[in-house]
C-alpha positions in Angstrom: -23.0 3.6 11.2 -21.3 1.1 13.4 -21.3 -1.6 10.7 -19.6 0.8 8.2 -17.0 1.7 10.8 -16.3 -2.0 11.5 -16.1 -2.7 7.8 -13.6 0.1 7.4 -11.5 -1.3 10.2 -11.6 -4.8 8.8 -10.6 -3.5 5.4 -7.7 -1.5 7.0 -6.6 -4.7 8.8 -6.7 -6.7 5.6 -4.8 -4.1 3.7 -2.2 -3.9 6.5 -1.8 -7.7 6.3 -1.2 -7.5 2.6 1.1 -4.5 3.1 3.3 -6.8 5.2 3.6 -9.1 2.2 4.3 -6.0 0.1 7.1 -5.0 2.5 8.4 -8.6 2.4 8.5 -8.6 -1.4 10.5 -5.3 -1.5 12.7 -6.7 1.3 13.5 -9.7 -0.9 14.2 -7.4 -3.8 16.6 -5.4 -1.6 18.3 -8.5 -0.4 18.8 -9.9 -3.9 20.1 -6.5 -5.1 22.2 -5.9 -2.0 20.6 -2.5 -1.5 20.8 -1.5 2.2 18.3 1.3 2.0 15.6 -0.9 0.5 16.4 -3.6 3.0 16.3 -1.2 6.0 13.1 0.6 5.1 11.2 -2.6 4.3 12.4 -4.5 7.3 11.2 -1.7 9.5 7.9 -1.5 7.5 7.4 -5.3 7.8 8.1 -5.2 11.5 5.7 -2.4 12.1 3.0 -4.0 10.0 3.5 -7.3 11.8 3.2 -5.5 15.2 0.0 -3.8 13.9 -1.5 -7.2 12.9 -0.6 -8.7 16.3 -2.2 -5.8 18.2 -5.2 -5.9 16.0 -5.5 -9.7 16.5 -5.2 -9.3 20.2 -7.9 -6.7 20.5 -10.2 -8.1 17.8 -13.5 -9.5 19.1 -13.8 -11.8 16.1 -10.5 -13.7 16.1 -11.5 -16.4 13.6 -11.8 -14.2 10.5 -8.6 -12.3 11.4 -6.7 -15.6 11.9 -8.0 -16.8 8.6 -6.7 -13.6 6.9 -3.3 -14.0 8.6 -3.1 -17.6 7.5 -4.0 -16.5 3.9 -1.3 -13.9 4.1 1.2 -16.5 5.3 0.2 -18.8 2.5 0.7 -16.1 -0.1 4.1 -15.1 1.4 5.3 -18.7 1.6 4.1 -19.4 -2.0 5.8 -16.3 -3.2 9.1 -17.2 -1.5 8.9 -20.7 -2.8 8.2 -19.5 -6.3 11.0 -16.9 -6.4 13.6 -19.1 -4.6 12.9 -22.5 -6.2 11.1 -22.1 -9.5 12.8 -19.0 -10.9 16.4 -19.3 -12.0 18.9 -17.1 -10.4 19.6 -15.1 -13.6 16.0 -13.8 -13.9 15.0 -13.8 -10.2 15.8 -10.1 -9.6 14.0 -9.0 -12.8 10.9 -11.1 -12.0 10.8 -10.0 -8.4 11.3 -6.4 -9.4 8.4 -6.7 -11.9 6.2 -8.3 -9.2 7.0 -5.6 -6.7 6.4 -2.9 -9.4 2.9 -4.2 -10.3 2.0 -4.4 -6.6 3.2 -0.8 -6.0 1.4 0.5 -9.0 -1.8 -1.2 -7.9 -1.4 0.3 -4.4 -1.0 3.8 -5.7 -3.9 3.5 -8.1 -6.3 2.1 -5.5 -7.6 5.6 -4.5 -9.1 6.1 -7.9 -12.5 4.8 -6.8 -12.5 7.5 -4.1 -11.6 10.1 -6.6 -14.7 9.3 -8.6 -16.8 9.7 -5.4 -15.2 13.1 -4.8 -16.1 14.3 -8.3 -19.7 13.0 -8.0 -20.3 14.5 -4.6 -18.2 17.6 -5.2 -16.7 17.1 -1.7 -13.3 15.9 -0.5 -14.5 14.9 3.0 -13.8 11.2 2.2 -10.1 12.0 1.3 -7.3 12.2 3.8 -5.1 15.3 3.3 -2.3 14.0 5.5 -2.3 10.7 3.6 -2.1 12.6 0.3 0.9 14.6 1.6 2.6 11.4 2.9 2.0 9.6 -0.4 3.5 12.5 -2.4 6.6 12.7 -0.2 7.1 8.9 -0.1 6.5 8.3 -3.9 8.7 11.3 -4.8 11.5 10.1 -2.5 11.4 6.6 -4.0 11.3 7.9 -7.5 14.3 10.1 -7.0 16.1 7.3 -5.3 15.3 5.0 -8.2 16.5 7.6 -10.7 19.8 7.9 -8.7 20.3 4.1 -8.9 19.0 3.9 -12.5 16.6 1.2 -11.2 13.3 1.1 -13.2 11.7 -1.2 -10.7 12.0 1.4 -8.0 11.5 4.5 -10.3 8.5 3.6 -12.5 6.0 2.2 -10.0 6.3 5.3 -7.8 5.4 7.7 -10.5 1.6 6.9 -10.2 1.9 7.8 -6.6 3.1 11.3 -7.5 0.4 11.6 -10.2 -2.5 10.5 -8.0 -1.3 12.7 -5.2 -1.3 15.7 -7.5 -4.8 14.9 -8.7 -5.9 14.6 -5.1 -4.3 18.0 -4.3 -6.2 19.5 -7.2 -9.4 18.0 -5.9 -8.8 19.4 -2.5 -8.3 22.8 -4.1 -11.4 22.5 -6.3 -13.8 20.9 -3.8 -12.9 22.2 -0.4 -14.3 20.1 2.5 -17.2 21.9 4.2 -16.6 22.2 7.9 -20.2 22.1 9.2 -21.7 19.6 6.8 -21.6 15.9 8.0 -20.1 13.4 5.6 -22.7 11.1 4.1 -21.2 8.1 2.2 -22.4 7.6 -1.3 -23.9 4.3 -2.3 -21.4 2.1 -4.2 
């Protein structure tokens, strides 16, 4: 039980680290486009994710693996910045960075599909987070509407899967209500 909790915490920390790179990518897109909203939201997001990483690193008993993950993240971010600033010409930079951010966003929104398969097999939504589903729907809907307002496909299109996966999760919550008294037993992968 303790091992699975620790594995979940490590996975969350890794995802948080890569989410910082995700925020930095969208921050770069906002800077190239001159969009104050994208800049503000992602600067705050990157700052909060960085703070999370630092706090996690401070309290982590195993500092070496966390430091290696942080160094990997820094290498990815530096490589990405170098690629988009030095190797991509200015005329296509916004398009390529927008495409990169879109692919990253779509993969983030589609990542819960593995959990959805577990829910259908177990006929229980105990492994899904209802507040996260609500937050995902609100955030992806907001960004989709903002992208539509700006006529920006790089903001609009990648957020549609977030709406769709949230609606599927809401349907699963309605169909397979979590049982209050029954303990959650993880399914083998």
